[in-house]
C-alpha positions as CSV (number, residue, x, y, z in Angstrom):
1,M,-0.9,0.5,16.1
2,S,2.9,0.3,15.9
3,Q,4.8,2.4,13.5
4,D,7.0,-0.5,12.7
5,N,4.4,-2.6,11.2
6,L,2.5,0.3,9.4
7,I,2.8,0.6,5.5
8,K,1.4,2.9,2.8
9,L,-0.3,1.6,-0.3
10,T,0.1,3.9,-3.4
11,C,-1.8,3.5,-6.6
12,N,0.4,2.7,-9.6
13,E,-1.7,4.7,-12.1
14,C,-2.3,8.1,-10.4
15,K,0.5,7.8,-7.6
16,K,-1.9,8.8,-4.8
17,D,-1.8,7.3,-1.4
18,N,-5.0,5.6,-0.8
19,Y,-4.6,2.9,2.0
20,F,-2.8,2.1,5.1
21,S,-2.2,-1.3,6.4
22,R,0.1,-3.5,8.6
23,K,2.6,-6.1,7.6
24,N,4.9,-8.5,9.5
25,K,8.3,-7.5,8.3
26,K,9.9,-10.5,9.8
27,T,8.0,-12.9,7.8
28,I,7.3,-10.8,4.6
29,K,10.5,-9.5,3.1
30,A,9.2,-8.5,-0.4
31,K,7.2,-5.3,-1.0
32,L,3.5,-5.8,-0.9
33,E,1.4,-5.5,-4.1
34,L,-2.4,-5.7,-3.9
35,K,-5.2,-5.0,-6.5
36,K,-7.4,-2.5,-4.5
37,Y,-10.0,0.1,-5.6
38,C,-8.8,3.6,-6.2
39,K,-11.4,6.3,-5.8
40,H,-9.3,8.7,-7.9
41,C,-9.1,6.4,-10.7
42,K,-12.6,4.8,-10.2
43,Q,-11.5,1.3,-11.0
44,H,-9.5,-1.5,-9.3
45,V,-5.8,-1.2,-9.9
46,L,-2.5,-2.4,-8.5
47,H,-1.3,-0.7,-5.4
48,K,2.3,-1.0,-4.2
49,E,3.7,-0.6,-0.8
50,T,5.8,2.7,-0.3
51,K,7.8,4.2,2.6
52,L,5.8,6.0,5.4
53,K,7.1,9.4,5.9
């Protein structure tokens, strides 16, 4: 998997990194926001794209 396309999804509630995904940065310029399950909050919450360190 290419590091260029790799993104990290972080929970908006507890601020923990839960998911890693891929994104085509040429076609999608905005930051990705998905409603996903957080195992720490134990509910479906909004997850935002953050920088991969």
